[in-house]
Each structure stands twice: as C-alpha cells, then as structure tokens.
Steps between C-alpha positions, in 0.01 A plus 500: 500500500530644151557296187728761342841383386804598703764747385683409178877463533720716282643207301166325448376564150150418400498202266318525175292202399675265256416566139497250217828645372689455831356152552613400151852639561529313833390175335766535228780613731428392858700690760797303637683570817874484547457221754380256232734601219830535686533135617422375150761728342753398766433133429548552125827684563620223732410229246677694225811538717498127584471410130796724414706362789425141402591575138831656609578208732430244229710695251784500754456127564505432126819701445676362808411141413635551151822642645533209744458255213742677264773545763479138617469353149812689390691382808722250316870530575643154440516178700356534848384851417198421284149548634389183318714292737285601799138391541426795727600750231306318229196514728549875547519548122180300445307694766634833371367411153161401647487822700585705192229330294239534776573867569509577126166327443346689793631829360344425160172399664491812716584721200218339301257550787591869541510585128178324397306523825392138458572203723599167345357317802280609789640748753487246783680232297756758387564610861544139610734425209709810573529417869577132448746559215690774682530287811605188311772680305627676814523166682679336205753784485563471874545125459757551224681761708516276804658229285752724321628709793658212701668368185649842424627534859657153482680580174616837638671326791740343250539786254342840448504569127291625210287183507390552859455875442274434202307242700454748785383768254243264350380400845464868595289572192280199575460621860381843386262331254367300796444821698312659208274197459444471876386864514284443193345198677418722798322748272320214324391361838371842605304533175362146539384570855320816383318332210127549489306185425190669363 
C-alpha cells in the first residue's frame, strides 16, 4: 500500500495557511451565514409590522370613541329624546370618554417610545399593561354596547326618528372602537407571550 494522496478533484483548491492579516480580518468581521441572519431580520420585520398595526388600531379606537361620544352627547332633541334621560346612554358616553382617553394615552406613550427609543417602564411591565388595558377597555365598550342596544331597539318600536338614528350611529362607532381595541389586545397578547425574560 502506498501513502501517496489520491487524485485531486477539479474543484478542490489547495488551501493556503492562514496569515496574520486574514486572521485579523476574520476576527473583526466573522463570516455569517444566511441561516442565522434571515430569522432575525424576519423577526424584526414582524415586530415592526405589529407595532405599526397596533398604533393604527389604537388611533382608530381613539377616533371612533371620540365620534361615539360626540354623536351621543349631541343627541338632545327635547323631552323623551335626550340621552341624559337614559342611564344606558349615559353609561355609553362615560365609557366612550374613557376609551378615548386610554387610546390617546397609549398613542402618546407609543410615540414617545418610538421617537426616543427609551422605555418609561420595563418591557415586561409595558407588555402586561398594554394587554390588560386593551382587554379592559374592550370589555367595557362591549358592556356599554350591550346596555345601549336593547334600549335603542325598545325606543325604535315606538318611533323611528333622529334620536334613535343618532343613538344607533353612536353605538356603531363604539362597536368599531371595540373591534379595534380587541384586535389591539390580540397583538398585545401575542407580544406578551413572546417576551424574553432574560
């Protein structure tokens, strides 16, 4: 048996020994493969998309809550056609104001976080606050809707007029605000479940 090396393949190139220059370059800029970079970039893109979606949903909830409040608060058309005479409508106005204030505060907080790059509280506490607040406001809006809808239907049985139309419009705006906050709560829950605790 001979100790001579076998035939060299056409694509095999003899490797030169590493020099100090190549070792220094590799230490400064280690080679990275696409398999390690691509998932990280994808995760950053997904987080960025979720942040933008949550911002848009909260902006929609803020605007819709304000509309629900304004339409219901201006729904005053004389005796028996004044929202202040019905507890269910006053409750809807109060919750619409709370929803507007909450969504507006969250928008300001999120804008501050994006523009300065600094967190006011820890990421975990922020994720918990976002999830809990979104859920609470969505539940309160649904509660106000479930109180106001039967009252509007009862009044419409007697007369269908501008008062009931305004009430229905306000209820519709509050419902869409609920949907926006419910979707925002889903995104907040997803972000909370993907928090790293290290």
